[in-house]
N, C-alpha and C positions, 0 to 999 in steps of 0.2 A: 735252245740250240747253242746257246753259249755256255751250256755247262759243260758241254766234250773240249772246248777250244783249248783248254790246259793239257788233257790226252793228247788232241793236233800235234801243237806246240811240244810234248814231249816225244812223241813219233819221229818228226822234222828234224827235231835236235838228236837223235838217234840216227836219222837218216844219212845225214851229212858225215859224222863220224863213221859209220860203218858201213854205209855204201850199202852196195847189193844183196850183203847179208842180213841185212833185218828184212826184207822180205820173207825169208824164210819161218815156216809156222812156230813157235814157239812154242820150246818143250814143257811139259806139265808133267808132274807126279800126281795129280787127280787125276782120275780116272771121270768118264764125260757121264751125265746125268744121263738117264735112262729118256724117250722120248715116245708116247703114246701115240698111236694112230691119229690120224685128223680128216675129220670128216670131211665131204668135200664143201669147198669153199661158197659161199653165197653171199650175194650183193647186200649189206647192210647201211639203209641210207647213202652216203656218201662215201663211205669206205666197205669192208668185208666182215665176214665173220671170221677169216683167217687171221685178218687184222687184230681186230680185238682180241682172240685167242693170244698172239703176242704180244701184245703191250699187257694182258694179264700175268702171261709165264714170266716177263720182265718183272714186273710188279714183286710175283716172286721169287725172283731172283734166280728163275730157271733160265740162262741164257740158249743152251742149247734146244729145248720147249721151243720158247720165241724165236728163237732163229730155222726152224723147221715151220714156225708157223709163218712167217714174213716169207720166207722161200714161197709156201704155199699160196700167198698173196699176191707175190708176184706173179706167181707162174697164173694165177687166175687170171688175172689181166682188168679187174676190174677199175682198181688205179693203180696208182706210182709209192702210195705209202709203202708198202711192204718191201718193195726193190728197195726202198732208202733207208727203211731201218735193219732192212738184211745186211746191205752194201756197209751200211755202219758198225755191226756185231762184227762181219769179216776184217774191216779194217783196226778197229779198236780192241775188240776182245785179244788178250794174250790167249788162250785155249783154243780158240774156234778162226785164229788168225788166217786169210787169204787173201792176199791184193788181188790177184786176178780174180776168183770173185766178186770182187769189191767194186772191181774196175765195170768187170760185167754189169754189175745193178745199178752202177752212178752214172751211167752211158744211159740207161735207160731212162733215168731221171735227168738229170740232166737236156735232155734232147725232148723230155715232154712238154706239155701244154699246162703243167701245173706250177703256177708262177710261183708259188707260197713256198714250195723245196727244189725247186729245179735249181735258184744259185746256190744253196748250200752242197748239191750232187757235185755241181760243177766244179766247187773249190776241193770237195776229195780227188777230184779227177785228176784238178792240178798239183795237187801233193804229191800225188802218183806219179806224174811223169817226170815234176820238177824231184824230185828223188830215186826217180829210176827204182818203182817196188813192184815186181813183175813185170817190169817192162824195161829197156834204154832207156835211160835219162836224156830228156828231148824238151829243153828250155822253152821253146819256140811252142812247142801242144800244153807248156805248163802253163805260160803268159795266154793261151790263148783260152786256157779253160777256167782261169784266172779272171778273165777281163770277162766271161756268162757270167762269174756270179757276181761281179760287180757292176758291167753295165750291159744289165739283160737287154734285151731285145722285146718290147713290147711295155705293159706296165713296169714302171721301174721299181719291185721288189726286190731286194738285195739282199748278199751277205756280207756284213760289213767287215769281217775275218776276212775273206776271200778280197777285197780291196785291198788290205793289210797287207797279205800276201804277193796282190800284186803290185802294189808301190816299194815293195821289199826284193821282188824280184824281175826288174825288167832287163832282159837281156841286152847285152849289147847287139850291132845293128848286124853284126854278121849271124849271129843266132835265132835272130828277128827275121833274116833275109830281106831286109831290106837297103838302098843305099844310107852310107853314112850322112852324105850332107843332110837326107830326109826324116833322120831320126833323131827325136830328143826325150831321153829316156827321164830326164827330170822334170823336164813337161808331164809326161806319162804317168808319173809319180806323183804328183801335182795334183792330179786329176785323180789318182786313183784315192790319194789320203785327203783329197777333198768329198768327195764322194763316201767315204767310209768315214769321215763324219759327220754327214746325215745319219748313221744307224748307230746315235748318241753312243759316239765313241772319242771323249775328247781329244784322246792321247794323238789320235789321226789328227784330228784339228791341228794341236800343237804342230806334229809333224811338217803337214802343207803350209802351216805358218813359217816355219824352221825356212822348208827349197823354198819360197820364194823371198824371204829376204836376203836369202843366199844369192840369188838369183838379181837382187835387185840392184848387192852390192859389185857383184861383177858383171853386170849390163848383159847377161845371157840372153843369146837371143832369140829363146826360146817365148822372153817374156811381150815381142810385139805377135807370136804368131797366136798366143795366148787370147791379145788384144783383139785380135782379128779375126779368130773365130767364135769369140763372145759374140761379136758383133753378127757375123754370120748364123749365127742361130738365134738372135736377138734376147742375148743374155740381159737380163734386165738389172743390172751393177758391171761394173770393174772385176776384171778378172781377178787382181788382187782382195775382194770383197768373200768369195766364195768357202772359205771355212768359217767365214761370218753366218752367212744366210747358213750354209747348209745345216747350222743347228738351231734352225727355226724350229717350234710345235705344231705349228698348226700344218696338219694334214695335206690339204691343197697345196701349202704353201711349200712345202716339203718335196711332193713328188714334183710339182713343176721344176721346182732346183733341181731336183735327182735326169727329169728328162731333158733339159738343159745343157746337163754336163756328158749326158750319153753324146747327145748330139754331137759334141766337143771334144770326147773321144774319139768317135766315129772317122772325124774330120783326122784326128792327129794320127789315128792309128788302124787305119779304112782296113787293111790287108786280111785282120782278123775276122777268123770263122772259118 
């Protein structure tokens, strides 16, 4: 999943500079490859035959055939992996780019029960709404989708890059639609980076530590709120210990940490969803 992160960062960078223009399909001098007709999709273990055809086509560097196969897999409805892979191609492939279609595919995956890939799809939707790709920019909706990528409901499998985007794009109170006195963006960012730290991302551990250290120097009022929330969810350590505890290697301990931070996030931003 992280192999696409550089491409995503590049897309976000271009979107910030050029705005809505980036939402237009890229021009290419190369003709699209012919796509052979697909047989009807059939269920195959926990995936389906069209999804497997898409994987094979991607290995053969035939993006057009891969997209056709993944689209067929998505339409067949046996699982959402095809929807996710089609959404990625529509988002990342310069020749086949269509942010609107990517949005449609990713919405289906983000709202699904597939805890393994739903957070990644939610991240893409956050990028789409943050940068106005085929839609009007909506920082509040972007935040909501980044939150789903970083703080999912149910079993806490996360997209650590989604946590980074959440921490970097916390909207102000007006954009979030909440009273100024109730909104603590640095606290939200701290929780996001601490959660991202648990996905083996040391740079986010450092970001979280820096935010907390700055808050201590400034006697920020969110420190008291963080301590209260930690007590409410029965977090097993102090608020400032989060970046250290996030780095634990043992699976059960890491998931327990994530569950606690998810609950704290819900208390801090209970309007999200």
